[in-house]
C-alpha positions, 0 to 999 in steps of 0.5 A: 369586846366587840372585836374579840367577839367577831374574831371568835365567830370568824375562827369558829366559822372557819373551823366549821367550813373546814370540817365540811370541806373535810367531809366532802373530800373524805366522801369523794375519796371513798366514793372513788375507791368504792366505785372502782372496786365495785366496777372491778368485782361486779363486771370487769374481772368476770368479763376478763376471765370469760373473755380469756376463756374464749381466747383460749378456746376459740382464738383472739379474733373470736373474743374481739368479734361481735359474735362474742361481745353481743352475747347475753353474758357479756351484755349482762356483765356490761350492765352489772358495771352500772352500780359501780359507775353510779357510785363512782360518779355521784360519790366521787367527783361530785363531792370533791367539786362541791368542796372546791366550790365551797373553798373558792366561795369562802376564800376571801372571807378569812376562813381557815381550812 
C-alpha cells in the first residue's frame, strides 16, 4: 500500500511540474512574439518609413548621417522601442530559462514532462 501511495504522489508531482513547465514555455513563446510585434509596430516600421522618405528626398548619405539620426523624431522612435524590448526580455527568454532550470532540477527525481 505504501509503495502505491508513493508512486501515485510521484506521478501527480510530475504532472504538476509538467504543467508549470508548460506555463513557463507558453509565457516565453508569447512574450517573444508580442515583444517583437511591439518593437515593429511602435518603432521599427515607423522609423523605416521616415528614413525611406528621407532617402527619397535628400539621398542615402543624408538618411545615414548624424544629421538625420540625431534628430528629435528618430530619437523618439528609438525610445518608443523600449516597451517592446522589455516585454521581449522579461516575458521571453527569462520564463524559458526558468523552465530549463526547473526541468534540470527535477530531472533525477522521476518527474515526467
